[in-house]
C-alpha positions in Angstrom: 14.6 20.7 54.8 13.7 18.7 58.0 12.9 15.0 57.8 14.4 14.4 54.6 15.4 10.9 53.7 19.1 10.1 53.4 20.2 10.0 49.6 21.3 6.5 48.9 22.7 4.9 45.8 19.0 3.5 45.2 17.4 7.1 45.4 20.1 8.3 43.2 19.5 5.5 40.5 15.9 6.2 40.9 16.5 9.7 39.6 18.1 8.6 36.5 21.7 9.5 37.5 24.6 7.1 36.9 27.2 6.6 40.0 29.8 8.7 37.9 27.3 11.6 37.2 26.3 11.6 40.9 30.1 12.0 41.7 30.3 14.8 39.2 27.1 16.5 41.0 29.0 16.1 44.5 32.1 17.9 43.1 30.0 20.9 41.7 27.9 21.2 45.0 30.8 20.4 47.4 28.5 18.5 49.6 25.6 16.0 49.6 22.4 17.6 47.8 19.1 18.0 49.3 16.2 16.1 47.6 15.1 19.3 45.8 18.6 19.7 44.4 18.9 16.0 43.6 15.5 16.4 41.6 16.8 19.5 39.9 20.0 17.6 38.7 18.1 14.7 37.7 15.7 16.7 35.4 18.4 18.9 33.9 20.9 16.2 33.3 18.4 13.7 31.9 18.6 12.8 28.1 15.3 14.7 27.5 16.7 18.0 28.5 20.5 17.7 28.3 20.8 16.1 25.1 23.9 14.3 26.5 24.0 11.4 24.1 23.1 13.4 20.9 24.7 17.0 21.4 28.0 16.1 19.8 26.2 14.9 16.7 23.6 17.6 16.4 26.5 20.2 16.1 27.2 18.8 12.7 23.8 19.9 11.3 23.9 23.4 9.2 21.8 26.0 11.1 22.4 29.3 9.3 21.4 31.2 6.2 20.5 34.8 5.5 16.8 34.2 6.3 17.6 32.5 9.7 16.8 34.8 12.4 17.0 32.3 15.3 18.5 28.9 15.1 18.5 26.1 17.7 18.7 27.0 21.2 15.4 28.9 21.7 11.9 27.8 22.3 11.5 27.5 18.6 13.3 28.6 15.4 12.7 31.9 13.6 13.0 32.5 9.8 12.4 35.9 7.9 9.6 35.3 5.4 9.8 38.9 4.0 7.7 42.1 4.7 8.6 42.5 8.2 7.3 38.9 9.0 8.8 35.9 10.5 7.7 32.2 10.7 8.3 30.5 14.2 8.1 26.8 14.2 9.2 23.6 15.9 8.7 19.9 16.3 8.6 18.0 19.4 7.8 14.5 20.7 5.4 13.2 23.2 6.2 9.4 22.8 6.2 7.9 26.1 3.5 9.9 27.6 1.2 8.9 24.5 1.9 5.3 24.9 1.1 5.2 28.6 -2.0 7.6 28.6 -2.7 8.3 24.8 -5.4 11.0 24.9 -3.7 13.3 27.7 -0.1 12.6 26.3 -1.0 13.6 22.7 -3.1 16.6 23.9 -0.4 17.9 26.1 2.2 17.3 23.3 0.1 19.7 21.1 -0.2 22.3 24.0 3.7 22.1 24.7 4.5 22.8 21.1 2.0 25.5 20.9 3.6 27.3 23.7 7.0 26.9 22.5 5.9 29.0 19.5 3.7 31.6 21.2 6.4 32.2 24.0 8.4 33.7 21.3 5.6 36.3 20.2 4.0 34.3 17.4 0.4 33.7 16.9 0.2 30.0 15.9 -1.4 29.5 12.3 -1.1 25.8 12.0 -0.4 22.4 13.5 0.7 19.3 12.0 1.7 15.8 13.5 3.5 12.7 12.6 2.3 9.6 14.1 3.7 6.0 14.2 1.6 3.1 15.5 2.4 -0.7 16.0 1.0 -3.5 13.8 -2.9 -3.1 13.3 -3.0 -6.6 14.6 -1.7 -5.7 18.0 -4.3 -5.7 20.7 -3.1 -2.3 21.7 -3.0 -0.5 18.5 -6.7 0.5 17.9 -6.8 1.9 21.4 -3.6 4.0 20.9 -4.8 5.3 17.6 -8.2 6.3 18.9 -6.7 8.1 22.0 -4.0 9.9 20.3 -6.1 11.3 17.6 -8.7 12.2 20.1 -6.3 14.1 22.0 -4.7 16.0 19.3 -8.1 16.9 18.0 -9.4 18.0 21.7 -6.5 20.2 22.1 -5.9 21.7 18.8 -9.6 22.2 18.0 -10.3 23.9 21.3 -7.3 26.3 20.8 -8.7 27.4 17.4 -5.7 26.3 15.6 -6.0 24.3 12.4 -4.3 21.0 12.1 -3.5 21.0 8.4 -1.1 18.1 7.8 1.1 15.3 9.0 1.5 11.6 8.4 0.3 8.3 10.0 2.4 5.0 9.5 2.0 1.5 10.9 4.8 -1.0 11.8 5.4 -3.7 14.3 8.5 -2.1 15.5 6.2 0.5 17.2 4.2 -2.1 19.1 5.7 -1.1 22.4 6.6 2.3 21.7 4.6 4.6 19.4 5.6 7.9 18.2 3.8 11.3 18.3 5.5 14.0 16.9 3.6 17.4 17.1 4.7 20.5 15.1 3.5 24.2 15.3 4.0 27.0 12.9 3.3 30.8 13.9 3.8 34.1 12.6 5.3 37.2 14.2 6.6 40.5 13.2 10.4 40.5 13.0 10.9 43.3 15.4 8.6 41.9 18.2 10.3 38.4 19.0 10.9 37.4 22.5 13.7 35.4 23.8 14.4 33.6 27.1 17.7 35.3 28.3 17.0 36.9 31.6 18.6 40.3 32.1 18.6 43.1 34.8 19.6 42.4 38.4 16.7 42.8 40.6 14.0 42.5 37.9 11.0 40.5 39.0 10.5 36.9 38.1 6.9 36.3 37.4 4.8 33.1 37.2 1.6 33.2 35.0 -1.1 30.7 33.8 -2.4 27.7 35.7 -1.7 26.7 38.9 0.8 24.0 39.8 -0.3 20.4 40.7 1.5 17.0 41.0 0.9 16.0 37.5 4.0 15.3 35.4 6.6 14.9 38.1 9.5 13.1 36.7 8.1 13.3 33.2 11.5 14.3 31.7 13.2 11.5 33.5 10.6 8.9 32.4 10.9 10.2 28.9 14.7 9.3 29.2 14.4 5.6 29.8 13.2 2.4 28.1 10.0 0.9 28.7 9.3 -2.4 30.5 6.5 -4.5 32.0 6.2 -1.6 34.8 5.6 1.2 32.3 1.7 1.4 33.3 3.0 2.3 36.8 4.4 5.5 35.2 0.8 7.0 34.3 1.0 9.5 37.0 4.1 11.1 35.3 1.7 12.0 32.3 0.8 15.6 32.3 -2.9 16.7 32.2 -3.8 19.6 29.8 -6.7 22.2 29.6 -6.8 23.8 26.2 -9.3 26.3 27.2 -6.8 27.7 29.6 -4.1 27.6 27.1 -6.1 29.7 24.8 -6.5 32.4 27.6 -2.9 32.0 28.3 -2.1 32.7 24.6 -4.3 35.7 24.5 -3.2 37.0 27.7 0.7 36.7 26.6 0.1 38.2 23.2 -1.5 41.2 24.9 1.2 41.8 27.2 3.6 41.4 24.4 2.1 44.3 22.6 3.6 46.4 25.4 7.2 46.6 26.2 6.9 45.1 29.7 8.6 41.8 29.0 12.3 41.2 29.1 12.5 37.6 28.8 9.9 34.8 28.6 10.1 30.9 28.8 7.5 28.1 28.5 7.3 25.7 31.5 7.7 22.4 29.6 9.8 19.5 30.3 11.0 19.6 33.9 8.5 22.6 34.5 9.9 25.3 36.8 13.2 23.7 37.0 14.2 23.9 33.4 12.5 27.3 32.6 14.3 29.1 35.5 17.5 27.7 34.9 17.6 28.2 31.1 16.4 31.8 31.7 19.2 32.6 34.2 21.8 30.7 32.4 21.2 32.5 29.1 21.4 35.7 31.0 24.5 35.0 33.1 22.7 35.7 36.2 21.5 34.2 39.4 17.9 33.9 40.9 16.2 33.7 44.0 12.8 32.1 43.9 10.3 31.9 46.9 8.4 28.7 46.2 5.8 29.4 48.7 4.4 31.9 46.5 4.0 29.6 43.6 0.3 29.2 42.8 -0.7 25.7 43.8 -3.7 23.5 43.2 -3.1 20.8 45.6 -2.7 21.0 49.3 0.5 19.8 51.1 2.8 20.3 48.1 6.5 20.6 48.9 9.3 22.4 47.1 10.6 19.1 45.5 7.2 18.7 43.7 7.0 22.4 42.7 10.2 22.3 41.0 9.5 19.0 39.0 5.9 19.4 38.4 5.0 19.5 34.4 1.5 20.9 35.1 0.5 22.6 31.9 -0.3 25.9 30.7 2.4 27.8 32.6 5.0 30.5 31.8 7.8 32.1 33.4 8.7 35.9 32.7 11.2 38.3 33.6 9.5 41.9 33.6 10.8 45.4 33.6 10.7 46.9 37.2 7.3 48.6 38.1 5.6 46.8 35.4 4.0 44.2 37.5 0.6 45.7 38.3 0.1 46.3 34.3 0.8 42.7 33.7 -1.1 41.4 36.7 -4.2 43.3 35.4 -3.9 41.7 32.1 -3.6 38.1 33.3 -6.4 38.6 35.8 -8.6 39.9 33.1 -8.2 36.6 31.4 -8.8 34.8 34.6 -5.3 33.4 34.9 -2.9 33.3 37.8 -0.1 35.9 38.3 2.4 35.8 41.0 6.0 37.4 41.4 7.9 34.5 42.7 11.4 35.8 42.8 14.1 38.3 41.4 17.4 38.1 39.4 20.6 38.4 41.1 24.2 38.8 40.1 25.4 35.6 42.1 24.9 33.1 39.1 23.2 30.9 41.8 19.8 29.4 42.2 18.6 30.0 45.8 15.2 28.5 46.6 13.4 29.4 49.8 10.2 27.8 51.4 8.6 30.1 53.8 11.9 32.0 54.5 14.1 28.8 54.8 16.7 28.0 52.2 15.9 24.6 50.6 18.1 24.8 47.5 21.3 26.7 46.4 22.9 25.6 43.4 25.5 27.3 41.1 24.1 27.7 37.7 27.0 27.8 35.4 28.2 24.3 36.1 24.8 22.7 35.8 25.0 23.7 32.3 28.9 23.6 31.4 29.6 20.4 33.3 26.5 18.4 32.3 27.4 15.0 31.1 28.1 14.7 27.4 28.8 11.5 25.7 30.6 10.4 22.7 29.1 7.0 22.8 30.5 4.1 20.7 28.8 3.6 17.3 28.8 1.3 14.6 27.4 2.5 11.1 25.0 0.1 9.4 26.5 -1.1 6.0 24.7 -0.3 2.9 22.8 -3.4 1.7 23.2 -4.7 -1.8 21.0 -3.4 -4.4 17.9 -5.8 -4.9 17.5 -6.7 -8.5 14.2 -5.8 -9.6 14.1 -8.9 -12.0 14.0 -11.2 -8.7 10.8 -9.5 -7.4 7.7 -11.1 -8.8 5.5 -9.1 -10.9 1.8 -9.1 -9.8 1.0 -11.5 -12.6 0.2 -11.9 -16.2 -3.6 -10.7 -16.4 -5.2 -7.5 -16.0 -7.0 -9.1 -12.9 -3.7 -9.6 -11.1 -2.5 -6.1 -11.7 -5.8 -4.5 -10.9 -5.6 -6.6 -7.2 -2.1 -5.4 -6.9 -3.2 -1.7 -7.0 -6.1 -2.3 -5.0 -4.1 -4.1 -2.3 -1.6 -1.2 -2.1 -4.1 1.6 -2.0 -6.0 -0.3 0.9 -2.9 -1.1 3.0 -2.3 0.6 6.3 0.2 3.0 5.2 -1.3 4.0 1.9 -5.1 3.8 3.0 -6.8 7.1 3.2 -6.4 8.7 6.6 -9.5 11.0 6.2 -11.0 9.2 9.4 -8.1 11.0 11.1 -8.1 14.4 9.7 -11.8 14.5 9.8 -11.6 14.8 13.4 -9.1 17.9 13.1 -10.6 21.1 12.5 -8.3 22.1 9.5 -10.2 25.1 8.3 -10.7 27.2 11.4 -9.1 30.7 11.1 -10.1 30.7 7.4 -6.6 30.6 6.1 -6.1 27.1 4.8 -5.3 27.2 1.1 -4.4 23.7 0.7 -5.9 21.2 3.2 -5.1 17.5 4.3 -4.8 15.2 1.2 -5.2 18.3 -1.3 -1.4 18.5 -2.0 2.0 17.3 -0.8 2.4 20.1 1.6 -0.2 22.1 3.6 -0.7 25.7 2.5 -1.7 28.5 4.9 -2.4 32.2 4.0 -0.1 34.4 6.1 -2.3 36.5 8.3 -1.8 40.3 7.4 0.8 39.4 4.8 -1.1 41.6 2.1 -1.0 44.5 4.3 2.7 44.0 5.5 5.0 46.7 4.8 6.6 46.5 1.4 4.6 43.4 0.2 4.8 43.4 -3.5 2.0 42.8 -5.8 -1.7 42.0 -5.1 -1.2 38.3 -4.4 -1.5 36.8 -0.7 1.6 35.3 0.8 1.4 31.7 1.9 3.4 29.3 4.2 3.9 25.7 3.0 4.5 23.2 5.6 5.1 19.4 5.8 6.5 16.5 7.9 8.2 13.6 6.5 10.2 10.4 7.1 10.5 7.0 5.7 11.6 5.0 8.5 12.3 1.7 6.5 14.7 3.5 4.4 16.6 4.7 7.6 16.6 1.3 9.1 18.1 -0.1 6.0 20.7 2.6 5.8 20.5 5.5 8.0 22.6 7.9 5.9 20.5 7.3 2.8 17.3 7.6 4.9 18.3 10.9 6.6 19.1 12.2 3.3 15.9 11.0 1.9 13.7 12.5 4.6 15.2 16.1 4.0 14.9 15.6 0.4 11.1 14.4 0.6 10.3 17.5 2.7 12.0 19.7 0.3 10.2 18.1 -2.7 6.8 18.3 -0.9 7.0 22.0 -0.3 8.4 22.4 -3.9 5.4 20.3 -5.4 2.9 23.2 -4.2 5.2 26.0 -5.5 6.6 27.2 -2.5 10.4 27.9 -1.9 11.7 25.6 0.9 13.5 27.6 3.6 14.0 25.7 6.8 13.7 22.6 8.9 12.7 21.4 12.4 13.6 17.8 13.2 12.5 15.3 15.6 15.2 12.5 16.0 13.2 9.3 17.3 15.7 6.6 18.1 16.4 3.6 20.5 18.8 3.2 23.3 21.7 5.2 22.5 24.1 3.0 24.6 23.8 0.3 22.0 26.6 1.1 19.3 24.1 0.1 16.7 21.5 2.4 17.7 23.9 5.4 18.3 25.2 4.3 14.8 21.6 5.0 13.3 21.6 8.4 15.0 25.1 9.1 13.6 24.1 8.1 10.2 20.9 9.8 9.8 22.6 13.1 11.0 25.3 12.6 8.4 22.6 12.2 5.7 20.5 14.9 6.9 23.4 17.4 7.2 24.6 16.6 3.7 21.0 17.2 2.2 20.3 20.3 4.2 23.5 21.8 3.1 23.0 20.9 -0.6 19.4 22.0 -0.8 20.1 25.3 1.5 17.5 24.0 3.9 19.1 24.7 7.5 17.7 23.1 10.6 16.4 26.0 13.1 14.8 23.9 16.0 14.2 20.2 16.8 13.9 17.7 19.4 15.8 14.3 20.3 13.7 11.5 21.8 15.8 8.6 22.6 15.4 5.2 24.6 12.4 4.5 22.4 12.6 0.8 23.3 10.4 -1.8 25.2 12.2 -4.7 26.7 15.2 -4.2 24.4 13.1 -3.9 21.2 13.9 -0.7 19.5 11.6 1.3 17.1 12.6 1.8 13.6 15.0 4.9 13.5 12.7 7.7 12.6 14.3 11.3 12.2 11.0 13.0 11.3 11.5 16.4 9.2 9.2 19.2 9.6 9.6 21.7 7.0 8.4 25.3 6.0 8.6 27.3 2.9 7.1 30.5 1.4 5.3 31.3 -1.6 4.7 35.1 -2.6 1.4 34.6 -4.2 -0.9 31.5 -3.2 -3.0 32.0 -6.6 0.3 30.5 -8.3 0.2 27.4 -6.1 -1.0 24.1 -7.1 -2.2 20.9 -5.2 -2.2 17.3 -6.2 -5.7 16.7 -7.2 -6.8 15.8 -10.9 -10.0 17.7 -11.5 -10.6 17.8 -15.1 -10.1 15.7 -17.9 -7.7 16.3 -21.1 -4.6 17.2 -19.0 -1.2 15.9 -20.0 0.5 13.7 -17.4 4.3 14.3 -17.4 6.9 12.4 -15.4 9.8 14.5 -14.1 12.9 12.6 -13.3 14.6 9.2 -14.1 13.1 5.9 -13.2 15.4 2.8 -12.9 12.6 1.0 -11.1 14.0 0.8 -7.4 12.2 -1.9 -5.5 14.3 -2.3 -2.5 12.8 -1.3 0.8 9.6 -0.4 -1.3 6.0 -0.6 -0.2 5.2 -2.9 -3.0 7.8 -5.4 -1.8 6.9 -5.4 1.9 2.9 -5.3 1.3 2.6 -7.8 -1.7 5.5 -10.1 -0.9 6.2 -9.6 2.8 10.0 -8.7 2.3 11.7 -5.9 3.9 15.2 -6.0 2.2 17.6 -4.5 0.0 19.2 -0.9 -0.2 16.8 2.0 -0.1 16.7 4.2 -3.0 19.9 6.4 -3.6 19.2 10.3 -3.3 21.2 12.2 -5.5 21.0 15.9 -4.1 22.2 17.5 -7.2 19.4 16.0 -9.1 16.9 16.7 -6.6 18.0 20.5 -6.8 17.8 20.5 -10.4 14.4 18.7 -10.9 12.8 20.5 -8.0 14.0 24.1 -9.1 12.7 23.3 -12.5 9.3 22.1 -11.3 8.9 25.1 -9.1 9.7 27.5 -11.9 6.9 25.8 -13.9 4.4 26.1 -11.2 5.2 29.7 -10.4 4.9 30.4 -14.3 1.5 28.9 -14.1 2.2 26.1 -16.4 1.1 23.3 -14.0 -2.5 22.4 -13.0 -1.5 19.7 -10.5 1.7 18.2 -9.3 2.6 15.2 -6.8 6.1 14.0 -5.9 6.5 10.3 -6.2 7.5 8.6 -2.9 5.7 5.5 -1.1 4.3 3.0 -3.9 5.9 5.0 -6.7 4.2 6.1 -9.9 1.0 4.1 -10.1 0.2 5.1 -6.4 1.0 8.7 -6.9 -1.3 8.7 -10.0 -4.1 7.0 -8.2 -3.8 9.4 -5.2 -4.1 12.3 -7.8 -7.1 10.8 -9.5 -8.9 9.9 -6.1 -8.6 13.2 -4.6 -9.7 15.0 -7.7 -12.5 12.5 -8.9 -10.9 12.0 -12.4 -9.6 9.0 -14.0 -6.4 8.9 -16.1 -4.9 6.7 -18.9 -1.1 6.1 -19.3 1.2 4.2 -21.1 4.7 2.8 -20.4 7.5 4.6 -22.3 9.9 3.0 -24.6 12.9 1.9 -22.8 11.1 1.8 -19.6 12.1 -0.9 -16.9 9.9 -4.0 -16.3 6.3 -2.9 -15.6 6.2 -3.7 -12.0 9.5 -1.8 -11.4 8.5 1.2 -13.5 5.1 1.5 -12.0 5.8 0.7 -8.4 9.5 1.5 -7.9 10.4 4.3 -5.5 13.2 6.2 -7.2 13.8 9.5 -5.8 13.8 13.1 -7.3 10.5 12.6 -9.4 7.3 14.4 -9.7 4.2 13.7 -11.7 2.8 16.8 -13.3 -0.7 17.7 -14.9 -0.4 20.3 -17.6 -2.4 21.8 -20.4 0.5 21.4 -22.7 2.5 18.4 -22.3 4.7 19.0 -25.3 5.8 22.4 -24.1 6.5 21.2 -20.7 8.5 18.2 -22.0 10.5 20.7 -24.1 11.2 23.0 -21.3 12.4 20.2 -19.3 14.6 19.0 -22.1 16.2 22.5 -22.4 16.8 22.5 -18.6 18.6 18.9 -18.9 15.8 17.5 -16.7 14.5 14.2 -17.7 10.8 14.4 -18.6 8.2 11.9 -20.5 4.6 12.4 -21.5 2.8 9.4 -20.0 -0.8 10.1 -20.9 -3.8 12.1 -20.0 -6.4 12.6 -17.5 -10.0 11.7 -18.0 -12.6 9.0 -17.9 -14.0 6.8 -15.0 -10.8 4.4 -14.6 -7.2 4.3 -14.0 -5.9 2.5 -16.8 -2.3 1.4 -17.9 -2.2 0.4 -21.5 -2.0 -3.4 -21.9 -1.8 -3.9 -18.1 -4.9 -2.8 -16.2 -8.1 -0.6 -15.9 -9.6 -0.1 -12.5 -12.9 1.8 -12.0 -12.0 4.7 -9.9 -15.1 4.0 -7.6 -13.7 0.5 -6.9 -10.4 1.8 -6.0 -12.0 4.5 -3.7 -14.1 2.0 -1.8 -11.0 0.1 -0.9 -8.8 3.1 -0.3 -11.3 4.9 2.0 -12.8 1.6 3.8 -9.6 0.3 5.5 -9.1 2.9 8.5 -12.7 3.3 9.4 -13.3 -0.4 9.2 -10.3 -1.2 11.3 -11.2 1.3 13.9 -14.9 0.3 14.0 -14.1 -3.5 14.2 -14.3 -5.6 17.3 -11.0 -5.6 19.3 
């Protein structure tokens, strides 16, 4: 283009390309690039789009199973859930944008993940999110919580998609870099799934959705760098979303998908028109001519560079069958959306960009992918810390008042306090299919639309999808391999605890600067643990996202490999939640308890210590215990079930009692570890079950080789542990439910 600035080393650096990467670009092009071409390479080779630091490790994850229809590499993962139906799901981060502009950052994170799912032909049925904020005492935390939650609620509620689950944690390591991980699950017929690979020389390339503006330019590059004191200046790189337009786009796409007009379709996400067009052409082994002046624009004076790099929301790129343009145009115009034929496929394997007839970009497509930088960065594994001796961790005290105070303090701590203030802002019941809602069970449960009518569905029951998101970052920080293993195992347990069969995983790998060997070692260790757990539990990874450079001025976040998981239950009538809703139920603890206090919430919240090894995860034991629990649930022998995680046994019991408004009394079994270790230890592979017949359940567990012990019974107005404490349920509820609203309503 005329009057273009000379490309200097400074301009190259501003585009996030290292000098050797720019040399690689020059060899591919055989000449200096135009600014448009430089911008395209910058986006496509960014960490956010190319996975150049993580790809070598991601290949170690198991991705195949008989029920996996599509693994990583498409917009979302696809699994067969029977009866001619598929679940399509993925989790993605919007961390950097949400820190800079929390409402729009979180809102467009939801919008982006929704598009990833309905791009493949699925109608979204549920959203989840995993949020990590800084220390509540940090002056920015309250503002960030308020904006992020409002953004998630605003977008999801307007789209009419229920937000059914998630998690929210606080830790000072996230002070300068919060995490907003959004997950969507959708359902589609297995014979109507749409992919991104373009085919057919001469076929039209069509742009649909919103007009393109200047929002989000360099968003992918911004998300691939550390934050510093100038991060606020990056506010213009945060996209602006419109959920009402996305709702129209969803309906228009699904209407067109009901025809046979679409050959390929791709969401315009990170790097916008650049990534979507290159990915479609590359997957199909074709070239593309794009006439950028035909792109619908909402701002005057836009140029090709801005059009290719804009991350304006609510846009799609499609390849249509020739001659079907008018049919498609009518559908999108009916829904009041833009529709424009902006190019066509060629056999050249080159991306040719024109602007009012002039060629402004001409890039060979294959090397942009095959010769993209891929690094095997140096890494050092975090050694496993020594096991913390529970005897060296003080008990709450000798009096019932001391024990009572310990439970109240834990249940009102930021991580364990009720998050009702958050999920009450989300419409979690819209569409009418939510069977287990937030805080009603370890996993959310959603009826599968049309399942009872699906061909071949057996029995009168209604099929359901169970879903959860899980990670314990403090475990990963202490020992990444154990932490990665535990994140997968806990997701598997949570789906099991409602009676569903865990089927597959989507991951969101949130880490610091991969150029630091210790951070790269955290990533490597977490992947090793995840791969081991996914293999042992037949729990393949089908989609995911990597978010690196989550650091501010050299201070990294806790390593946070969030696991989103999906399972299926044949009949939701056999499912259980975690609520204790009646008296007289036997409370049975499944699994061994050593009393593991290393890295526990008890240790951190009551003693200010973050030390010791995290609890070990025995995957064979996880499988054995979980399979037994699921069989008991499906066999209708269980009234309520809760897996034991943060806070251990007593916190799990308190959560069951509070959610069902029924008290309970238990006693420590013979041979139990020290009381504080038994009650607050975070040993893995454990469940607390409420059943009508405790003796029969313990006997069945013994036959299956599963440790089980009857602890006590539900009923009464208190939570009591014989000889140690008795806490009125109302007193505990007041403390548990007051912290977050009190925090959000307090003066800054």
